[in-house]
C-alpha positions in Angstrom: 56.8 -34.6 -48.1 53.3 -35.9 -48.3 51.3 -36.8 -45.2 48.3 -39.2 -45.1 46.6 -40.4 -41.9 45.3 -43.7 -40.6 43.1 -43.5 -37.5 42.6 -46.6 -35.4 38.9 -46.6 -34.6 37.8 -50.2 -34.5 37.9 -51.0 -30.8 34.8 -51.9 -28.8 35.8 -50.1 -25.6 34.4 -52.7 -23.2 35.6 -50.7 -20.2 33.4 -47.8 -21.1 30.5 -49.9 -19.8 28.4 -48.7 -22.8 27.0 -50.3 -26.0 28.1 -47.2 -27.9 31.3 -47.5 -29.9 34.1 -45.9 -27.9 35.0 -43.3 -30.6 31.4 -42.1 -30.7 31.3 -41.1 -27.0 31.0 -37.3 -26.5 33.5 -34.9 -25.1 32.1 -31.4 -24.8 29.4 -32.3 -27.2 31.6 -33.7 -30.0 32.6 -37.3 -30.6 36.1 -38.4 -29.6 36.8 -39.3 -33.2 35.8 -35.9 -34.5 38.6 -34.3 -32.4 41.2 -36.7 -34.0 39.9 -36.0 -37.5 40.1 -32.3 -36.9 43.7 -32.5 -35.6 44.8 -34.6 -38.6 43.4 -32.0 -41.0 44.8 -29.0 -39.1 48.2 -30.7 -39.1 48.3 -30.8 -42.9 46.9 -34.2 -43.7 44.1 -34.0 -46.3 43.8 -37.7 -46.8 42.3 -39.5 -43.8 41.5 -43.2 -43.5 39.7 -44.6 -40.4 39.9 -48.3 -39.6 36.6 -49.3 -38.1 35.2 -52.5 -36.6 32.8 -52.4 -33.7 29.6 -50.7 -34.7 31.3 -49.8 -38.0 28.2 -48.7 -39.7 27.3 -46.3 -36.9 30.8 -44.7 -37.1 30.6 -44.4 -40.9 27.2 -42.8 -40.7 28.3 -40.3 -38.1 31.1 -39.0 -40.5 29.3 -39.4 -43.8 30.1 -36.5 -46.2 33.3 -35.5 -44.3 35.7 -36.9 -46.9 37.0 -39.8 -44.8 37.8 -43.2 -46.2 36.6 -46.1 -44.1 38.1 -49.6 -44.0 36.6 -52.4 -41.9 38.7 -54.6 -39.7 36.7 -57.9 -39.7 38.4 -59.7 -36.8 39.9 -57.5 -34.2 43.4 -59.0 -34.1 45.4 -56.1 -32.8 46.7 -52.7 -33.9 49.2 -54.1 -36.4 46.5 -56.1 -38.1 44.2 -53.0 -38.1 46.8 -50.9 -40.0 47.5 -53.7 -42.4 43.9 -53.5 -43.6 44.9 -50.3 -45.4 47.7 -51.9 -47.4 45.8 -52.0 -50.6 44.8 -48.4 -50.4 48.3 -47.3 -49.8 50.1 -49.5 -52.3 50.9 -46.6 -54.7 51.5 -44.1 -51.9 55.1 -43.1 -51.3 54.8 -40.5 -48.5 54.5 -40.6 -44.7 51.7 -42.2 -42.8 50.6 -40.6 -39.7 49.0 -43.1 -37.3 46.5 -41.7 -34.7 44.3 -43.3 -32.2 40.5 -42.6 -32.3 40.4 -42.4 -28.5 43.1 -39.8 -28.0 41.1 -36.6 -28.6 43.3 -34.0 -26.9 46.3 -34.2 -29.2 47.1 -30.8 -30.6 47.9 -30.1 -34.3 51.1 -28.3 -33.3 52.4 -31.5 -31.6 51.6 -33.5 -34.7 53.4 -31.0 -36.9 56.4 -31.2 -34.6 56.3 -35.0 -34.9 56.2 -34.8 -38.7 59.0 -32.3 -38.8 61.1 -34.5 -36.4 60.3 -37.6 -38.6 61.6 -35.8 -41.7 65.1 -35.9 -40.3 65.9 -39.2 -42.2 63.8 -41.4 -39.8 62.0 -44.4 -41.1 59.7 -44.5 -38.0 59.1 -41.8 -35.4 57.1 -42.4 -32.3 55.5 -39.9 -30.0 56.2 -40.7 -26.4 55.6 -39.1 -23.0 56.8 -39.6 -19.5 54.4 -40.6 -16.7 54.9 -40.7 -12.9 52.6 -43.8 -12.9 53.0 -45.6 -16.2 51.0 -48.7 -15.4 49.1 -50.0 -18.3 51.2 -48.5 -21.1 53.8 -49.9 -23.4 57.3 -48.9 -22.4 59.9 -47.3 -24.6 63.1 -49.3 -24.4 66.2 -47.4 -25.4 69.9 -48.2 -26.0 73.0 -46.7 -24.3 73.0 -43.8 -26.7 69.3 -43.1 -26.3 68.2 -44.7 -29.5 64.8 -46.5 -29.5 65.2 -50.2 -29.7 61.7 -51.5 -29.2 58.4 -51.0 -27.4 57.3 -53.6 -24.9 53.7 -53.9 -23.9 53.2 -54.1 -20.1 51.9 -57.6 -20.1 55.1 -58.8 -21.9 57.5 -56.6 -19.9 60.0 -57.7 -17.3 60.0 -56.1 -13.8 62.9 -53.9 -14.9 61.1 -52.8 -18.1 58.0 -51.9 -16.1 60.1 -49.4 -14.1 60.6 -47.3 -17.3 58.6 -44.1 -17.1 58.7 -43.2 -20.8 55.6 -44.7 -22.5 54.2 -45.2 -26.0 51.3 -43.0 -27.0 50.3 -45.1 -30.0 51.0 -42.1 -32.3 53.6 -42.5 -35.1 54.9 -41.2 -38.4 56.1 -44.0 -40.6 57.3 -44.1 -44.2 54.6 -45.9 -46.1 56.7 -48.5 -47.9 58.5 -49.6 -44.8 55.2 -49.6 -42.7 53.5 -52.2 -44.8 56.6 -54.3 -45.4 57.2 -54.4 -41.6 53.6 -55.3 -40.8 53.9 -58.4 -42.9 56.7 -59.5 -40.6 54.8 -58.9 -37.3 54.0 -62.1 -35.4 51.4 -62.7 -32.6 53.6 -64.5 -30.2 52.7 -62.4 -27.2 50.5 -62.5 -24.1 47.5 -61.1 -26.1 48.1 -63.2 -29.2 47.6 -60.1 -31.2 49.6 -58.4 -34.0 51.1 -55.4 -32.3 51.8 -52.2 -34.4 54.5 -51.5 -31.8 56.6 -54.4 -33.2 57.6 -52.3 -36.2 60.0 -50.4 -34.0 62.1 -53.5 -33.3 61.8 -54.6 -36.9 63.1 -51.2 -38.0 66.0 -51.4 -35.6 66.9 -54.9 -36.6 67.0 -53.9 -40.3 69.2 -50.9 -39.6 66.6 -48.2 -40.2 66.7 -45.0 -38.1 64.0 -44.8 -35.4 63.3 -41.5 -33.9 61.1 -40.3 -31.0 59.5 -37.0 -29.9 58.7 -36.7 -26.2 55.4 -34.9 -25.7 55.9 -32.3 -22.9 52.2 -32.3 -21.8 51.0 -35.8 -21.0 47.4 -34.6 -21.1 47.5 -34.3 -24.9 48.2 -38.0 -25.4 45.8 -39.4 -22.8 43.8 -42.3 -24.2 40.2 -42.7 -23.0 39.2 -46.2 -21.9 36.8 -45.6 -19.1 34.0 -43.2 -18.1 36.1 -41.7 -15.3 38.9 -41.1 -17.9 36.3 -39.4 -20.1 35.4 -37.1 -17.2 39.0 -36.3 -16.7 39.4 -35.5 -20.3 36.6 -32.9 -20.0 38.7 -31.2 -17.3 42.0 -31.5 -19.3 40.4 -30.0 -22.4 39.3 -27.0 -20.4 42.7 -26.6 -18.9 44.5 -27.0 -22.3 42.2 -24.4 -23.9 42.8 -22.0 -21.1 46.5 -22.7 -20.8 46.3 -23.9 -17.2 47.1 -27.0 -15.3 50.4 -27.7 -17.0 52.0 -28.7 -13.7 49.5 -31.4 -13.0 51.1 -34.7 -11.9 51.7 -37.0 -14.8 49.3 -39.9 -14.5 
């Protein structure tokens, strides 16, 4: 089964307190986005598309000659809207789309390969999740009585009971291409942010009788998103730990 990648790299990253595009910040001397690109390639995805927005030209220039396709997201209307910008490029593609986040640099190729393998078990959508002791700020995975994924709810839209859920969305998915773009056309922006959430394709899949799977990442460090300078500093430490095989018992944050 074919695997192509879409990397979400359009965000401004206001909380980084920097004029530099978030995905161009450095981690051990390399841009955050370069780690994500390398992971996609190592996981077996030769075709990589990056959705860019804030400082798009600077991001494109930084990766010129590396074989990436760049698509600009004019108005930043959410993650669902971002992925939808690639609809024309993928109109004849019939394989699986791997969706990665440009600010999640520690994800390991082996984890992506496991996600892809898990997805191949007749799933229409497969989401990578993890469990955190302190899940504040993340979308929660809402499951049914038999453990099936029903939907993902963003924290701002969650009830008090849903906020108690410790399993969170990492923003990383494998999705069958045809379903992905059909579902994105159904996504509405009736939420607290008034954005088009990519996460809504999970509920759409469930409502239409498609199989939704999930893989729970054992190491929360791999799926850490970087939104602030302190988180970037923490990622420096995590990267050293992951490379040395230490720190696996750190408390989930």
